[in-house]
C-alpha positions as CSV (number, residue, x, y, z in Angstrom):
1,X,-1.7,56.0,-25.1
2,X,-2.6,54.5,-28.4
3,X,-5.8,52.4,-28.7
4,X,-5.4,48.7,-29.5
5,X,-7.0,47.7,-32.8
6,X,-9.5,44.9,-32.7
7,X,-8.4,41.8,-34.6
8,X,-9.7,42.0,-38.2
9,X,-9.3,38.3,-38.9
10,X,-8.0,35.0,-37.4
11,X,-7.5,31.3,-38.2
12,X,-9.9,28.9,-36.4
13,X,-9.1,25.2,-36.3
14,X,-11.8,22.7,-37.0
15,X,-12.5,20.4,-34.1
16,X,-11.4,16.7,-34.6
17,X,-15.0,15.4,-34.0
18,X,-16.8,17.7,-36.5
19,X,-17.0,17.7,-40.3
20,X,-15.9,20.6,-42.5
21,X,-19.6,21.4,-43.2
22,X,-20.5,21.3,-39.5
23,X,-17.6,23.7,-38.7
24,X,-18.6,26.0,-41.5
25,X,-22.2,26.2,-40.3
26,X,-21.1,26.7,-36.7
27,X,-18.8,29.6,-37.7
28,X,-21.6,31.3,-39.7
29,X,-24.0,30.9,-36.7
30,X,-21.4,32.6,-34.5
31,X,-21.3,35.6,-36.8
32,X,-18.0,34.8,-38.6
33,X,-17.5,35.2,-42.4
34,X,-15.2,32.6,-43.9
35,X,-12.6,34.2,-46.2
36,X,-10.1,31.3,-46.6
37,X,-9.1,27.8,-45.8
38,X,-5.9,25.9,-45.3
39,X,-4.9,22.3,-44.6
40,X,-1.8,20.9,-43.1
41,X,-0.9,17.2,-42.6
42,X,-0.3,16.0,-39.1
43,X,2.3,13.2,-38.7
44,X,3.4,10.9,-35.9
45,X,6.6,9.1,-35.6
46,X,6.2,5.3,-35.3
47,X,9.1,2.9,-35.3
48,X,11.4,5.6,-36.6
49,X,9.1,6.5,-39.5
50,X,6.8,9.3,-40.0
51,X,3.2,8.2,-40.6
52,X,0.3,10.4,-41.6
53,X,-2.3,10.8,-38.7
54,X,-4.8,13.3,-40.0
55,X,-5.3,16.7,-41.7
56,X,-5.4,19.8,-39.6
57,X,-8.0,22.1,-41.3
58,X,-8.4,25.8,-40.5
59,X,-10.7,28.5,-41.7
60,X,-9.6,32.1,-42.1
61,X,-12.4,34.1,-40.7
62,X,-13.4,37.7,-40.0
63,X,-16.4,39.0,-38.0
64,X,-19.4,39.6,-40.2
65,X,-20.3,43.3,-39.9
66,X,-23.9,42.5,-40.8
67,X,-24.6,40.5,-37.7
């Protein structure tokens, strides 16, 4: 039976109640290395119209091998 490979990287979403800087520091403290970032708008439908609600921000991370 073949061995499963460990995930090399993943996308982690920033919590709604934390800033980008706080999330970055938290990820570094947990042993992650940030290798990318993406943002996607989140919309809600109100009265038949789409309205912007917030930005969904994610960091692309991999486990830091030096930790």
